[in-house]
N, C-alpha and C positions, 0 to 999 in steps of 0.2 A: 553613418551619414549617407552611405551610398543609396539607401532607399529614398532619401529626400531629394535626390538630384534628378535632373533631366538631362538627357544627352542630346546635344545639338551638333550639327555638322558645320564646323567653322573652317574657313580657308586659312591654311598655314602660310608661312613665308615662302615655302617651296611651291606654292600654288595648288597643292593637293588639299582635299577636304578630309578632316579627321573628326571623329566624334569626341566631343569635350563635355565633361560634366558641368552642369550649371545648377545654381540654386535660385529660387525665386525669393522675393523680399522676406516672406515668412521664414524660409529656410536660413537666410542670412542672419536674421534676428535670433533664431534658435542656436545657430552656431556661435555667434558672439556671446550669447548668454552662457554658453558652456565654458568660456574662458574668462572667469571673473578677475580682471585686473584693470588698471587705470587706462591703458591704451585701448582695450576692448570697450570699456564703457565710454570713452571719448568717441570712438568710432560709432558706437550705437547711438549716441546723442546726435552726431552729425547725420547718420543714416535716416533716423526717424524724425529729423528736423521738420518743422512746419513747411507746408507747401507754399506758403505766402512769402517766404524769404527768397532771396536770390538763389541760395543753394537749393532750396526746395523746387524752385522753378526749373533750375538746371537739371535736377534729378527727374522731374516730370517730363522734360523734353527728351532726355536720354531714354527713358522708358518708352516714350512714344516712337522714337526712331527705331528702337529695338523691335 
């Protein structure tokens, strides 16, 4: 999974910036599909939920801020 990640420099609680591994939306979907269970499928349903719902709008705003 390391090849699917991107490293971003994020500020930690101590004020220093550390490189952290991040996944984009496609990487998250691929990771969730690798764990076929009820919790993973529930998360996947929430994550790819329609953009017209309140959750979808919140996710869209979060991506815009990021």
